[in-house]
C-alpha positions as a printed Julia matrix, in Angstrom:
259×3 Matrix{Float64}:
  0.05   -0.02   -0.02
  1.15    3.45   -0.69
 -1.52    5.58    0.87
  0.84    8.19    2.5
  3.91    7.72    0.2
  4.75   10.04   -2.53
  3.6     8.65   -5.91
  6.25    7.42   -8.29
  7.23    9.57  -11.21
  5.37    8.62  -14.32
  7.06    7.7   -17.7
  5.22    6.97  -20.81
  6.32    6.23  -24.22
  3.96    5.9   -27.08
  4.2     5.39  -30.76
  2.27    7.29  -33.23
  2.34    4.22  -35.49
  0.6     1.48  -33.62
  2.36   -1.43  -35.49
  5.73   -0.19  -34.29
  4.54   -0.86  -30.66
  3.39   -4.27  -31.7
  6.43   -5.45  -33.45
  9.36   -3.38  -32.34
  8.55   -1.74  -28.96
 10.7     0.17  -26.64
 12.05   -2.51  -24.05
 13.26   -2.33  -20.41
 17.03   -2.62  -20.59
 16.85   -5.71  -18.43
 14.85   -7.41  -21.21
 17.73   -7.09  -23.85
 19.31  -10.35  -24.49
 23.14  -10.32  -24.75
 24.52  -13.55  -26.06
 27.88  -13.42  -24.19
 25.91  -13.23  -20.77
 24.64  -16.89  -21.52
 28.15  -17.94  -22.77
 29.67  -16.51  -19.53
 27.34  -18.38  -17.31
 27.82  -21.69  -19.24
 31.57  -21.34  -19.0
 31.27  -20.66  -15.33
 29.0   -23.73  -14.7
 31.51  -26.05  -16.5
 34.47  -24.49  -14.41
 32.46  -25.2   -11.25
 31.94  -29.07  -12.39
 35.67  -29.33  -12.76
 36.46  -27.51   -9.52
 33.85  -26.57   -6.9
 36.19  -23.65   -5.73
 35.56  -22.0    -8.98
 32.28  -21.15   -7.66
 33.94  -18.06   -5.87
 35.88  -16.8    -8.86
 35.25  -13.2    -9.8
 32.6   -12.9   -12.78
 31.88   -9.96  -14.95
 28.22  -10.92  -14.84
 28.09  -10.46  -11.12
 29.83   -6.93  -11.25
 27.44   -4.61   -9.74
 28.35   -1.65  -11.86
 27.84   -3.91  -15.09
 24.71   -5.68  -14.15
 23.0    -2.36  -12.77
 23.79   -0.47  -16.04
 22.55   -3.41  -18.36
 19.19   -3.43  -16.28
 18.68    0.55  -15.99
 16.5     2.38  -18.42
 15.0     1.64  -21.71
 16.31    0.54  -25.16
 14.95    2.18  -28.26
 15.21   -0.16  -31.23
 15.03    0.36  -34.99
 11.25    0.29  -36.04
 12.18   -0.76  -39.51
 15.23   -1.91  -41.78
 17.56    0.58  -42.98
 20.08    0.05  -45.7
 23.34    2.14  -45.34
 25.7     2.16  -48.38
 28.82    3.96  -48.28
 30.4     4.58  -51.69
 34.16    4.46  -52.72
 34.3     8.3   -52.21
 32.76    8.07  -48.64
 29.29    9.37  -49.56
 26.56    7.92  -47.2
 23.47    6.67  -48.99
 20.58    5.65  -46.99
 17.57    3.66  -48.25
 14.43    2.42  -46.74
 10.82    1.41  -47.43
  8.42    4.38  -47.14
  6.43    3.42  -43.76
  5.85    6.82  -42.2
  4.58   10.06  -43.11
  7.97   11.7   -42.64
 11.54   10.85  -43.67
 12.54    7.99  -41.66
 16.31    8.64  -42.3
 18.0    11.97  -42.65
 21.67   13.01  -43.1
 23.46   15.85  -41.25
 26.31   17.4   -43.06
 29.87   17.36  -41.65
 29.49   20.95  -40.75
 26.6    19.84  -38.36
 28.37   16.97  -36.45
 31.97   17.09  -37.62
 33.25   18.43  -34.15
 31.55   15.43  -32.51
 33.27   12.64  -34.26
 34.35    9.69  -32.06
 38.05    9.74  -32.0
 38.26    6.48  -30.39
 37.13    4.46  -33.45
 39.41    3.75  -36.45
 36.95    5.41  -38.72
 33.92    7.55  -38.23
 32.16    9.04  -41.3
 31.77   12.97  -41.01
 28.11   12.59  -42.17
 25.76   11.88  -39.25
 22.79    9.61  -39.79
 19.54   10.69  -37.95
 16.81    8.18  -37.31
 13.36    9.75  -36.97
 11.34    7.26  -35.07
  7.51    7.11  -34.51
  8.24    7.17  -30.67
  7.33    9.96  -28.12
  7.8    10.45  -24.48
  5.34   11.97  -21.95
  6.88   12.18  -18.51
  6.65   13.89  -15.22
  8.21   17.42  -15.42
 11.04   16.3   -13.21
 12.31   13.49  -15.4
 14.99   13.88  -18.09
 17.11   11.16  -19.86
 20.72   10.37  -20.48
 20.7     9.14  -23.98
 23.78    6.7   -24.4
 24.9     3.84  -26.46
 23.82    0.39  -25.6
 27.2    -0.77  -24.07
 28.56   -4.38  -24.09
 26.32   -5.29  -27.09
 28.96   -5.85  -29.82
 27.76   -3.14  -32.27
 30.69   -1.86  -34.12
 29.01   -0.34  -37.12
 27.58    2.89  -35.33
 27.56    4.74  -32.08
 24.5     6.85  -31.12
 25.18   10.42  -30.01
 25.3    10.82  -26.18
 23.44   13.7   -24.65
 20.5    14.78  -22.57
 17.03   14.01  -23.82
 14.51   16.45  -22.26
 10.94   15.79  -23.2
  9.98   19.39  -22.27
 12.17   20.67  -25.1
 11.12   18.1   -27.72
  9.29   14.85  -27.04
 10.23   13.03  -30.31
 12.59   10.27  -29.71
 15.0    10.44  -32.59
 18.59    9.3   -32.47
 21.85   10.49  -34.41
 24.28    7.72  -35.41
 27.87    8.15  -35.95
 28.79    5.6   -38.75
 32.06    3.5   -38.54
 31.9     1.51  -41.73
 34.33    2.98  -44.37
 32.72    1.48  -47.44
 30.1    -0.98  -48.55
 26.63   -1.9   -47.66
 25.21   -2.7   -44.29
 21.65   -3.27  -43.06
 20.36   -2.22  -39.64
 17.6    -4.74  -39.07
 14.41   -3.71  -37.47
 14.63   -4.57  -33.83
 18.3    -3.65  -33.59
 19.18   -1.67  -30.48
 19.79    2.02  -31.34
 20.35    3.62  -27.84
 19.61    3.49  -24.32
 17.55    6.12  -22.24
 18.53    6.26  -18.49
 15.92    8.32  -16.41
 17.42   11.03  -14.29
 16.17   13.59  -11.86
 16.08   17.17  -13.24
 16.03   18.71   -9.92
 18.69   16.62   -8.51
 21.08   17.31  -11.5
 20.25   21.16  -11.19
 21.18   21.07   -7.39
 24.19   23.11   -6.38
 24.52   21.37   -3.03
 27.83   19.63   -3.46
 31.45   19.79   -2.28
 34.72   18.59   -3.46
 37.38   18.71   -0.64
 39.86   16.59    1.38
 38.35   13.94    3.82
 37.32   15.0     7.2
 38.04   13.22   10.41
 34.71   11.34   10.34
 35.21   10.44    6.59
 38.63    8.99    7.51
 37.13    6.74   10.24
 34.55    5.53    7.57
 37.55    4.82    5.29
 39.19    2.69    8.04
 36.1     0.66    8.49
 35.63    0.03    4.77
 39.24   -1.38    4.59
 38.52   -3.59    7.64
 35.18   -4.89    5.84
 37.17   -5.45    2.73
 39.93   -7.57    4.32
 37.76   -9.29    7.1
 36.89  -12.26    4.85
 38.57  -14.09    2.12
 37.35  -13.0    -1.39
 36.94  -16.5    -2.35
 34.39  -17.21    0.39
 32.5   -14.0     0.21
 29.83  -13.3    -2.58
 29.34   -9.99   -4.19
 25.88   -9.63   -2.35
 27.54  -10.02    0.84
 30.46   -7.48    0.28
 27.64   -4.96   -0.82
 25.77   -5.4     2.4
 28.82   -4.65    4.44
 29.51   -1.6     2.37
 26.09   -0.28    2.77
 25.93   -0.82    6.44
 29.03    1.18    7.03
 28.14    3.86    4.57
 24.57    4.28    6.27
 26.31    4.48    9.62
 28.3     7.66    8.69
 25.98    9.17    6.06
 24.24   11.44    8.74
 27.54   12.16   10.52
 28.87   14.23    7.77
 30.27   17.53    9.24
């Protein structure tokens, strides 16, 4: 029961083309299937069969930072196929079936996105590909989203632009892609994950109540307790969940003692 509790913020995504929601809906991040996750679990089970102590091995699928990211927010997928051809001269030529009343794919010139090119890739086309989807967002006024790539998903052909999606500024859920294929033809199949939306609190982000400083005496004491907790048990006999519980207990103890 939530009789006296503050209601949860509401997030609503809706498609102006009903069939897009039927066939290729936005999904919660935790519903995205990554093949490597099943492979890692299978490999771990086989290792445990050979040596029971392998059950205490560190595992990437148990890393809190990784697992929480992969289960946070929402995944926008391509609502229809897109064919991208890059000519010998580097010209980007998209093609697609006419499904919507608007241009499904548009191109931004190098002058539009050239300053944002991903220097971490071997190649990024200076032409940015914009995908105009049928999806819209209607959310409580305190909610904005971090738009980011779908990490750990083995997608090397493109990277979506990272930024803040604010439905109060524009509620259309469109995504800009940096293209990394130097030449040739590729098809982004309908249902391909394009980007991830992570909800954030507008008021929390706009808050100026923060500090950056050296540790206080109380924080020093907290650091000593955290070090003790880390070393009080052997890593091979302690689960990630147990380590989290110890960390939370100590942090909660000192949270209200801040000077």
